[in-house]
Backbone as CSV, one residue per row, in Angstrom:
resi,resn,N_x,N_y,N_z,CA_x,CA_y,CA_z,C_x,C_y,C_z
1,UNK,7.687,-22.223,-29.956,8.486,-21.606,-28.903,8.589,-20.094,-29.097
2,UNK,8.898,-19.664,-30.331,9.041,-18.235,-30.611,7.724,-17.515,-30.383
3,UNK,6.629,-18.144,-30.787,5.313,-17.535,-30.605,5.000,-17.370,-29.119
4,UNK,5.266,-18.402,-28.341,5.003,-18.338,-26.904,5.841,-17.240,-26.251
5,UNK,7.138,-17.171,-26.613,8.000,-16.134,-26.057,7.508,-14.741,-26.432
6,UNK,7.094,-14.585,-27.675,6.599,-13.283,-28.136,5.347,-12.871,-27.381
7,UNK,4.425,-13.819,-27.236,3.177,-13.529,-26.523,3.444,-13.236,-25.056
8,UNK,4.413,-13.932,-24.469,4.726,-13.749,-23.053,5.377,-12.401,-22.785
9,UNK,6.219,-11.948,-23.716,6.967,-10.708,-23.529,6.150,-9.477,-23.894
10,UNK,5.241,-9.611,-24.861,4.516,-8.462,-25.407,3.781,-7.620,-24.368
11,UNK,3.036,-8.211,-23.414,2.307,-7.368,-22.451,3.217,-6.472,-21.618
12,UNK,4.309,-7.040,-21.125,5.242,-6.251,-20.329,5.889,-5.147,-21.140
13,UNK,6.250,-5.447,-22.386,6.857,-4.447,-23.260,5.886,-3.311,-23.547
14,UNK,4.632,-3.654,-23.781,3.621,-2.640,-24.078,3.382,-1.727,-22.877
15,UNK,3.264,-2.316,-21.686,3.038,-1.523,-20.484,4.217,-0.607,-20.190
16,UNK,5.434,-1.135,-20.325,6.595,-0.312,-20.030,6.760,0.798,-21.067
17,UNK,6.459,0.505,-22.320,6.550,1.528,-23.365,5.646,2.706,-23.060
18,UNK,4.429,2.404,-22.580,3.508,3.484,-22.213,4.098,4.348,-21.102
19,UNK,4.608,3.715,-20.058,5.154,4.459,-18.921,6.391,5.250,-19.329
20,UNK,7.226,4.680,-20.189,8.442,5.357,-20.633,8.111,6.576,-21.491
21,UNK,7.179,6.399,-22.414,6.814,7.498,-23.308,6.023,8.573,-22.579
22,UNK,5.405,8.216,-21.437,4.658,9.187,-20.641,5.573,10.226,-20.021
23,UNK,6.854,9.881,-19.877,7.817,10.803,-19.282,8.249,11.829,-20.318
24,UNK,7.748,13.024,-20.205,8.028,14.075,-21.184,9.065,15.077,-20.688
25,UNK,9.603,14.843,-19.490,10.523,15.805,-18.906,11.975,15.494,-19.248
26,UNK,12.378,14.269,-18.992,13.751,13.874,-19.264,13.766,12.429,-19.744
27,UNK,14.824,12.070,-20.430,14.945,10.714,-20.967,15.840,9.886,-20.052
28,UNK,15.271,8.830,-19.486,16.032,7.986,-18.563,16.934,7.040,-19.360
29,UNK,18.207,6.881,-18.952,19.133,6.009,-19.677,18.582,4.590,-19.823
30,UNK,18.525,4.118,-21.040,17.943,2.797,-21.307,18.774,1.678,-20.696
31,UNK,20.093,1.884,-20.575,20.943,0.830,-20.013,20.583,0.558,-18.557
32,UNK,20.374,1.614,-17.770,20.028,1.446,-16.360,18.669,0.789,-16.212
33,UNK,17.730,1.184,-17.047,16.407,0.568,-17.015,16.486,-0.906,-17.410
34,UNK,17.311,-1.206,-18.386,17.477,-2.599,-18.805,18.089,-3.430,-17.679
35,UNK,19.082,-2.864,-16.998,19.683,-3.572,-15.861,18.641,-3.843,-14.777
36,UNK,17.776,-2.855,-14.529,16.729,-3.030,-13.520,15.760,-4.126,-13.935
37,UNK,15.420,-4.167,-15.225,14.559,-5.230,-15.749,15.209,-6.603,-15.538
38,UNK,16.508,-6.678,-15.795,17.235,-7.940,-15.620,17.250,-8.358,-14.153
39,UNK,17.414,-7.379,-13.247,17.350,-7.702,-11.818,16.020,-8.377,-11.484
40,UNK,14.942,-7.807,-12.006,13.621,-8.382,-11.764,13.479,-9.768,-12.357
41,UNK,14.035,-9.945,-13.564,13.968,-11.250,-14.221,14.726,-12.308,-13.423
42,UNK,15.919,-11.951,-12.931,16.727,-12.894,-12.152,16.050,-13.232,-10.836
43,UNK,15.378,-12.244,-10.245,14.682,-12.470,-8.967,13.648,-13.586,-9.058
44,UNK,13.105,-13.784,-10.246,12.047,-14.779,-10.410,12.473,-16.150,-9.901
45,UNK,13.710,-16.534,-10.163,14.148,-17.896,-9.884,14.340,-18.171,-8.389
46,UNK,15.026,-17.316,-7.634,15.085,-17.594,-6.184,13.730,-17.500,-5.503
47,UNK,12.876,-16.589,-5.975,11.546,-16.465,-5.369,10.720,-17.719,-5.637
48,UNK,10.720,-18.197,-6.878,9.977,-19.418,-7.200,10.544,-20.619,-6.457
49,UNK,11.860,-20.642,-6.286,12.488,-21.754,-5.552,12.046,-21.745,-4.090
50,UNK,12.064,-20.573,-3.460,11.631,-20.468,-2.064,10.167,-20.876,-1.927
51,UNK,9.334,-20.413,-2.846,7.915,-20.770,-2.807,7.728,-22.270,-2.965
52,UNK,8.516,-22.873,-3.867,8.420,-24.322,-4.100,8.829,-25.103,-2.855
53,UNK,9.917,-24.680,-2.219,10.382,-25.360,-1.010,9.329,-25.283,0.090
54,UNK,8.757,-24.096,0.290,7.747,-23.928,1.333,6.513,-24.789,1.052
55,UNK,6.171,-24.934,-0.235,4.998,-25.732,-0.583,5.266,-27.221,-0.430
56,UNK,6.423,-27.687,-0.929,6.750,-29.112,-0.871,6.964,-29.571,0.568
57,UNK,7.662,-28.753,1.331,7.960,-29.118,2.722,6.793,-28.823,3.655
58,UNK,5.746,-28.198,3.098,4.550,-27.841,3.875,4.917,-27.057,5.135
59,UNK,5.830,-26.106,4.932,6.252,-25.253,6.047,5.084,-24.400,6.522
60,UNK,4.270,-23.986,5.566,3.048,-23.264,5.901,1.882,-24.050,5.316
61,UNK,1.171,-24.775,6.131,0.119,-25.650,5.637,-1.141,-24.889,5.234
62,UNK,-1.343,-23.722,5.787,-2.516,-22.924,5.442,-2.353,-22.326,4.054
63,UNK,-3.305,-22.597,3.164,-3.262,-22.042,1.809,-3.279,-20.525,1.849
64,UNK,-4.099,-19.961,2.723,-4.221,-18.503,2.806,-2.903,-17.869,3.242
65,UNK,-2.276,-18.410,4.258,-1.016,-17.839,4.754,0.081,-17.973,3.704
66,UNK,0.147,-19.133,3.047,1.219,-19.384,2.096,1.049,-18.581,0.810
67,UNK,-0.143,-18.591,0.226,-0.348,-17.999,-1.097,-0.810,-16.547,-1.066
68,UNK,-1.417,-16.131,0.021,-1.891,-14.751,0.094,-0.911,-13.872,0.860
69,UNK,-0.534,-14.302,2.061,0.328,-13.468,2.894,1.806,-13.626,2.532
70,UNK,2.310,-14.866,2.593,3.740,-15.099,2.403,4.195,-14.749,0.987
71,UNK,3.489,-15.218,-0.031,3.884,-14.955,-1.413,3.913,-13.467,-1.718
72,UNK,2.909,-12.742,-1.263,2.855,-11.299,-1.511,4.033,-10.590,-0.864
73,UNK,4.303,-10.905,0.392,5.402,-10.259,1.106,6.752,-10.627,0.487
74,UNK,6.918,-11.887,0.119,8.192,-12.355,-0.440,8.512,-11.630,-1.749
75,UNK,7.568,-11.605,-2.680,7.814,-11.006,-3.990,8.045,-9.506,-3.890
76,UNK,7.204,-8.806,-3.146,7.346,-7.350,-3.067,8.571,-6.943,-2.259
77,UNK,8.917,-7.712,-1.224,10.102,-7.368,-0.443,11.357,-7.468,-1.301
78,UNK,11.501,-8.560,-2.051,12.694,-8.721,-2.868,12.810,-7.605,-3.906
79,UNK,11.710,-7.227,-4.533,11.749,-6.144,-5.517,12.138,-4.830,-4.847
80,UNK,11.533,-4.549,-3.709,11.837,-3.325,-2.955,13.294,-3.315,-2.505
81,UNK,13.778,-4.441,-2.010,15.152,-4.534,-1.508,16.161,-4.233,-2.616
82,UNK,15.965,-4.817,-3.793,16.882,-4.581,-4.912,16.839,-3.121,-5.351
83,UNK,15.648,-2.549,-5.410,15.546,-1.139,-5.796,16.264,-0.238,-4.797
84,UNK,16.080,-0.501,-3.511,16.714,0.332,-2.483,18.233,0.166,-2.502
85,UNK,18.700,-1.066,-2.665,20.140,-1.335,-2.582,20.888,-0.963,-3.865
86,UNK,20.274,-1.187,-5.027,21.005,-1.031,-6.286,20.623,0.218,-7.076
87,UNK,19.429,0.755,-6.863,18.941,1.831,-7.720,18.710,3.138,-6.960
88,UNK,18.263,3.063,-5.728,17.805,4.250,-4.996,18.870,5.345,-4.934
89,UNK,20.127,4.976,-4.708,21.202,5.961,-4.611,21.935,6.171,-5.940
90,UNK,21.435,5.554,-7.003,22.090,5.669,-8.307,22.011,7.103,-8.809
91,UNK,23.098,7.565,-9.424,23.166,8.940,-9.907,22.113,9.226,-10.973
92,UNK,21.670,8.177,-11.683,20.690,8.370,-12.751,19.251,8.361,-12.249
93,UNK,19.066,8.120,-10.961,17.749,8.291,-10.336,17.685,9.758,-9.927
94,UNK,17.314,10.629,-10.877,17.485,12.060,-10.650,16.200,12.883,-10.699
95,UNK,15.043,12.229,-10.732,13.783,12.969,-10.581,12.694,11.999,-10.107
96,UNK,11.587,12.513,-9.546,10.561,11.636,-8.961,9.958,10.619,-9.927
97,UNK,9.830,10.986,-11.205,9.210,10.063,-12.156,10.089,8.833,-12.416
98,UNK,11.404,8.981,-12.189,12.292,7.831,-12.382,11.888,6.663,-11.501
99,UNK,11.352,6.964,-10.310,10.886,5.887,-9.445,9.824,5.038,-10.120
100,UNK,8.916,5.683,-10.847,7.878,4.958,-11.597,8.522,4.003,-12.594
101,UNK,9.504,4.504,-13.333,10.138,3.698,-14.380,10.926,2.527,-13.796
102,UNK,11.676,2.783,-12.728,12.475,1.710,-12.139,11.590,0.687,-11.430
103,UNK,10.540,1.170,-10.758,9.616,0.245,-10.111,8.903,-0.637,-11.114
104,UNK,8.437,-0.026,-12.207,7.764,-0.806,-13.252,8.731,-1.761,-13.933
105,UNK,9.970,-1.322,-14.126,10.957,-2.138,-14.831,11.290,-3.408,-14.072
106,UNK,11.552,-3.293,-12.760,11.907,-4.493,-11.998,10.704,-5.426,-11.860
107,UNK,9.513,-4.855,-11.728,8.300,-5.679,-11.615,7.994,-6.393,-12.922
108,UNK,8.171,-5.695,-14.037,7.889,-6.322,-15.333,8.960,-7.338,-15.700
109,UNK,10.183,-7.151,-15.214,11.200,-8.182,-15.404,10.778,-9.478,-14.732
110,UNK,10.306,-9.354,-13.493,9.801,-10.521,-12.756,8.579,-11.113,-13.449
111,UNK,7.612,-10.262,-13.789,6.352,-10.743,-14.367,6.555,-11.381,-15.729
112,UNK,7.495,-10.864,-16.517,7.733,-11.401,-17.856,8.298,-12.814,-17.797
113,UNK,9.301,-13.019,-16.936,9.873,-14.369,-16.806,8.833,-15.334,-16.242
114,UNK,8.090,-14.879,-15.250,7.025,-15.713,-14.686,6.002,-16.070,-15.756
115,UNK,5.678,-15.101,-16.609,4.715,-15.333,-17.681,5.242,-16.324,-18.715
116,UNK,6.528,-16.208,-19.049,7.144,-17.145,-19.996,7.074,-18.570,-19.451
117,UNK,7.457,-18.736,-18.193,7.443,-20.070,-17.584,6.031,-20.637,-17.541
118,UNK,5.063,-19.787,-17.238,3.668,-20.247,-17.147,3.143,-20.663,-18.520
119,UNK,3.402,-19.840,-19.537,2.889,-20.165,-20.875,3.603,-21.365,-21.483
120,UNK,4.877,-21.550,-21.166,5.586,-22.739,-21.628,4.994,-24.003,-21.007
121,UNK,4.483,-23.864,-19.782,3.907,-25.013,-19.075,2.471,-25.282,-19.499
122,UNK,1.672,-24.231,-19.617,0.234,-24.409,-19.825,-0.259,-23.979,-21.213
123,UNK,0.611,-23.429,-22.041,0.214,-23.070,-23.388,-0.371,-21.668,-23.486
124,UNK,-0.864,-21.337,-24.683,-1.312,-19.976,-24.987,-2.762,-19.696,-24.612
125,UNK,-3.475,-20.695,-24.130,-4.908,-20.510,-23.855,-5.163,-19.425,-22.820
126,UNK,-4.216,-19.256,-21.890,-4.416,-18.274,-20.818,-3.645,-16.977,-21.058
127,UNK,-3.082,-16.811,-22.270,-2.196,-15.675,-22.531,-2.900,-14.332,-22.320
128,UNK,-4.120,-14.207,-22.863,-4.827,-12.922,-22.750,-5.168,-12.611,-21.292
129,UNK,-5.655,-13.627,-20.577,-6.033,-13.423,-19.177,-4.820,-13.051,-18.334
130,UNK,-3.676,-13.675,-18.602,-2.471,-13.355,-17.844,-1.957,-11.962,-18.167
131,UNK,-2.118,-11.531,-19.404,-1.709,-10.172,-19.768,-2.548,-9.137,-19.038
132,UNK,-3.847,-9.430,-18.891,-4.761,-8.478,-18.272,-4.675,-8.478,-16.755
133,UNK,-4.225,-9.595,-16.167,-4.247,-9.684,-14.702,-2.856,-9.806,-14.084
134,UNK,-2.159,-10.962,-14.118,-0.883,-11.045,-13.412,0.173,-10.058,-13.899
135,UNK,0.339,-9.938,-15.224,1.385,-9.053,-15.740,1.078,-7.595,-15.410
136,UNK,-0.157,-7.169,-15.700,-0.509,-5.773,-15.435,-0.536,-5.467,-13.941
137,UNK,-0.973,-6.424,-13.125,-1.003,-6.169,-11.676,0.410,-6.010,-11.128
138,UNK,1.354,-6.846,-11.577,2.743,-6.686,-11.148,3.277,-5.311,-11.556
139,UNK,2.958,-4.901,-12.772,3.396,-3.582,-13.235,2.845,-2.486,-12.336
140,UNK,1.585,-2.594,-11.965,0.954,-1.573,-11.117,1.561,-1.578,-9.723
141,UNK,1.814,-2.763,-9.171,2.484,-2.819,-7.871,3.842,-2.111,-7.953
142,UNK,4.547,-2.317,-9.064,5.841,-1.663,-9.256,5.721,-0.159,-9.394
143,UNK,4.684,0.293,-10.092,4.456,1.729,-10.245,4.211,2.377,-8.884
144,UNK,3.368,1.742,-8.076,3.070,2.278,-6.745,4.332,2.299,-5.886
145,UNK,5.090,1.211,-5.914,6.342,1.157,-5.166,7.288,2.258,-5.637
146,UNK,7.427,2.395,-6.949,8.331,3.391,-7.501,7.893,4.811,-7.223
147,UNK,6.592,5.036,-7.181,6.080,6.374,-6.875,6.539,6.820,-5.493
148,UNK,6.391,5.951,-4.510,6.783,6.315,-3.151,8.301,6.357,-2.985
149,UNK,9.036,5.531,-3.750,10.494,5.628,-3.736,10.947,6.962,-4.315
150,UNK,10.257,7.411,-5.381,10.577,8.702,-5.962,10.307,9.842,-5.006
151,UNK,9.205,9.737,-4.287,8.908,10.759,-3.285,9.926,10.733,-2.159
152,UNK,10.318,9.529,-1.731,11.299,9.406,-0.647,12.647,9.978,-1.062
153,UNK,13.039,9.713,-2.292,14.343,10.163,-2.793,14.479,11.678,-2.724
154,UNK,13.392,12.381,-3.011,13.464,13.840,-3.081,12.637,14.521,-1.995
155,UNK,12.386,13.781,-0.908,11.638,14.347,0.206,12.517,15.298,1.005
156,UNK,11.882,16.201,1.704,12.585,17.134,2.573,12.050,16.982,3.998
157,UNK,12.747,17.606,4.924,12.321,17.609,6.330,12.261,16.207,6.942
158,UNK,13.183,15.322,6.535,13.285,14.009,7.158,12.141,13.058,6.884
159,UNK,11.428,13.233,5.770,10.281,12.381,5.469,10.638,11.181,4.598
160,UNK,11.914,11.025,4.271,12.277,9.981,3.328,12.121,8.578,3.905
161,UNK,12.535,8.377,5.171,12.468,7.035,5.753,11.041,6.507,5.862
162,UNK,10.084,7.304,6.375,8.693,6.798,6.382,8.186,6.442,4.989
163,UNK,8.553,7.241,3.983,8.098,6.971,2.622,8.729,5.706,2.055
164,UNK,9.955,5.406,2.480,10.588,4.162,2.039,9.789,2.953,2.510
165,UNK,9.294,3.009,3.731,8.487,1.900,4.241,7.102,1.867,3.599
166,UNK,6.560,3.036,3.276,5.287,3.076,2.537,5.475,2.427,1.162
167,UNK,6.659,2.640,0.561,6.964,2.043,-0.745,6.977,0.525,-0.690
168,UNK,7.233,-0.029,0.481,7.195,-1.482,0.652,5.811,-1.969,1.053
169,UNK,5.219,-1.315,2.033,3.974,-1.820,2.627,2.777,-1.667,1.690
170,UNK,2.728,-0.595,0.909,1.577,-0.390,0.026,1.484,-1.465,-1.062
171,UNK,2.562,-1.759,-1.803,2.481,-2.862,-2.773,2.174,-4.215,-2.126
172,UNK,2.728,-4.450,-0.933,2.423,-5.699,-0.241,0.925,-5.797,0.040
173,UNK,0.343,-4.711,0.541,-1.092,-4.705,0.825,-1.929,-4.940,-0.421
174,UNK,-1.574,-4.266,-1.517,-2.303,-4.454,-2.777,-2.155,-5.876,-3.305
175,UNK,-0.934,-6.414,-3.185,-0.685,-7.779,-3.658,-1.472,-8.793,-2.827
176,UNK,-1.551,-8.564,-1.517,-2.328,-9.451,-0.659,-3.802,-9.433,-1.041
177,UNK,-4.331,-8.252,-1.327,-5.734,-8.159,-1.739,-5.960,-8.883,-3.062
178,UNK,-5.014,-8.730,-3.993,-5.111,-9.405,-5.298,-5.111,-10.926,-5.117
179,UNK,-4.141,-11.436,-4.374,-4.067,-12.883,-4.146,-5.254,-13.390,-3.330
180,UNK,-5.725,-12.560,-2.392,-6.882,-12.951,-1.588,-8.134,-13.111,-2.428
181,UNK,-8.307,-12.209,-3.393,-9.463,-12.317,-4.285,-9.365,-13.568,-5.143
182,UNK,-8.166,-13.867,-5.648,-7.974,-15.081,-6.447,-8.283,-16.347,-5.648
183,UNK,-8.107,-16.266,-4.337,-8.327,-17.439,-3.481,-9.811,-17.719,-3.235
184,UNK,-10.670,-16.794,-3.632,-12.110,-16.990,-3.438,-12.633,-17.877,-4.567
185,UNK,-12.927,-19.090,-4.273,-13.321,-20.051,-5.306,-14.704,-19.729,-5.865
186,UNK,-14.792,-19.806,-7.180,-16.093,-19.702,-7.842,-16.543,-18.299,-8.188
187,UNK,-16.300,-17.335,-7.307,-16.822,-15.984,-7.545,-15.718,-14.933,-7.574
188,UNK,-14.456,-15.360,-7.691,-13.351,-14.403,-7.648,-13.440,-13.375,-8.774
189,UNK,-13.956,-13.781,-9.941,-14.019,-12.875,-11.087,-14.899,-11.664,-10.802
190,UNK,-15.928,-11.844,-9.987,-16.841,-10.740,-9.688,-16.176,-9.678,-8.808
191,UNK,-15.188,-10.087,-8.041,-14.434,-9.138,-7.229,-13.196,-8.630,-7.965
192,UNK,-12.637,-9.482,-8.837,-11.392,-9.125,-9.504,-11.581,-7.998,-10.512
193,UNK,-12.688,-8.001,-11.236,-12.898,-6.961,-12.248,-12.903,-5.564,-11.630
194,UNK,-13.720,-5.301,-10.602,-13.653,-3.958,-9.994,-12.310,-3.672,-9.330
195,UNK,-11.654,-4.710,-8.783,-10.360,-4.478,-8.148,-9.312,-4.098,-9.184
196,UNK,-9.312,-4.746,-10.358,-8.373,-4.391,-11.409,-8.634,-2.982,-11.926
197,UNK,-9.897,-2.598,-12.016,-10.222,-1.222,-12.418,-9.675,-0.235,-11.396
198,UNK,-9.810,-0.584,-10.122,-9.249,0.258,-9.065,-7.727,0.355,-9.202
199,UNK,-7.065,-0.788,-9.464,-5.614,-0.774,-9.611,-5.173,0.114,-10.762
200,UNK,-5.883,0.054,-11.880,-5.523,0.897,-13.030,-5.756,2.370,-12.714
201,UNK,-6.855,2.670,-12.014,-7.088,4.054,-11.604,-5.953,4.528,-10.695
202,UNK,-5.546,3.698,-9.746,-4.469,4.038,-8.828,-3.164,4.254,-9.583
203,UNK,-2.894,3.366,-10.527,-1.670,3.462,-11.328,-1.614,4.785,-12.091
204,UNK,-2.678,5.104,-12.797,-2.697,6.327,-13.598,-2.632,7.567,-12.719
205,UNK,-3.233,7.484,-11.531,-3.160,8.602,-10.588,-1.728,8.822,-10.121
206,UNK,-1.024,7.740,-9.776,0.355,7.863,-9.316,1.272,8.342,-10.436
207,UNK,1.034,7.881,-11.648,1.833,8.329,-12.788,1.658,9.836,-12.995
208,UNK,0.428,10.298,-12.915,0.156,11.728,-13.077,0.804,12.543,-11.968
209,UNK,0.695,12.087,-10.727,1.285,12.811,-9.603,2.812,12.846,-9.714
210,UNK,3.416,11.724,-10.114,4.869,11.690,-10.276,5.317,12.634,-11.375
211,UNK,4.519,12.719,-12.421,4.830,13.641,-13.519,4.796,15.089,-13.029
212,UNK,3.809,15.433,-12.234,3.709,16.790,-11.690,4.854,17.087,-10.719
213,UNK,5.214,16.096,-9.897,6.344,16.279,-8.986,7.638,16.504,-9.745
214,UNK,7.796,15.846,-10.881,8.992,16.011,-11.691,9.034,17.401,-12.315
215,UNK,7.889,17.892,-12.765,7.823,19.251,-13.285,8.248,20.251,-12.220
216,UNK,7.739,20.060,-11.000,8.114,20.935,-9.898,9.603,20.803,-9.569
217,UNK,10.119,19.596,-9.675,11.531,19.341,-9.377,12.460,20.124,-10.308
218,UNK,12.080,20.241,-11.570,12.925,20.932,-12.544,12.597,22.418,-12.692
219,UNK,11.519,22.863,-12.047,11.145,24.266,-12.186,11.880,25.152,-11.185
């Protein structure tokens, strides 16, 4: 049990540590980040329950609609909603890079609990693959969401509202593409490898841009 928990938690901890240490401008309060992580962890259970109900009751009989469209929208909407309602106006959200940290934190909270439940059910055989794909992809979706939330928070000339919706729609689109590739039987790996490389490139690009925006914010 301890080994499974350690393996399940390690990928999320490693990814978040990188993003946290990348912030060289200011130190974000660990308590607020921990609370955001817990929000993401708690979200796992109502989301999984809703998904289970829809699957058992066959509310959406199409596999593509249920697993590609609905699941992507459900997970990203709940994460976005909690960030907007509980974190966006928080006094400690005080520079653009904070959006990256809060977005990654809530996503990794969700991904970590999901990973624990999966490894407890199916064992450690898939641990490496899940670290490289589901956990890291959730983190990247959170980074992208947080990047646009950070831009919205400190936008001028009335640009904040459009950016808030971009913060929702962009992760949803990326998540749909990720789930859509997984739905391709037999050859999904040939599409997933370049797509994951693209996601990592996108993540690092957004992290760099948020860092530059934060420098400008304090200058």
